[in-house]
N, C-alpha and C positions, 0 to 999 in steps of 0.2 A: 059528643059522647063517644063516637067511634075512636077518636084520638085517645081518650082516656082508657078505653078497653085495650087498645094496642099497647099503650104504655104499661098497663098492668100486666099484660101477657109477657112483655119483654122483661119486666122485673121478675116475674115468676120463673121465666126461662133461665134468667141469670142465677136465681136462687137454687134452682135444680142443678144447674151446672156446677155451682160452688159446692153443693152437697155431694155431688158425684166425685169431685176432686178431693174433697175431704175424706170420703170413704176410701178412695184409692190410696191416699197417703196413709190412712190408718192401717190398711192392709199391708202396705209396704213396711211400715214400722213394726207391725206384729211379726212379719216374716223375719226382719232383721233381729228383733229381740229373741225370737225362738232360736235363731242360729247362734246368737251369742250365748244363750243359756245352754245349748247343747255342747258348745265348745269350751266352756269354762272348766277350770280345774275342780275336781271334787275334793275340796279341802277337808271336810270332815272325815272322809274315807282315808285320805292320805295321812291325816293326823292319827287316826286309829291304827293304821298299819305301822307308822313310825313308833308309836307308843308300845305296841305289842312287840315290835322288834327290839326296842330298848329293854323291855321286860325280859324277853328271851335271852338276850346277851347277859343281862344281870344275873339271871338264874344260872346260866351256863357257867359264868365266872365264879359264882358262889359254890357251885357243885364241884368245880375243878380244884378247889383248895382243899 
């Protein structure tokens, strides 16, 4: 009976260790994803600036004639 309890304790310790490793990996992945999201190009903002610039140039050229 003692051998069974020892085996169960070992299995539980292994499960706890794996859970801790999984939590650590998840935290590392979240940190990396946050860094990637912060450093990405703000494409919608750049598209809006480009379109407004094109509109401004078009209006300027139309008024110059």
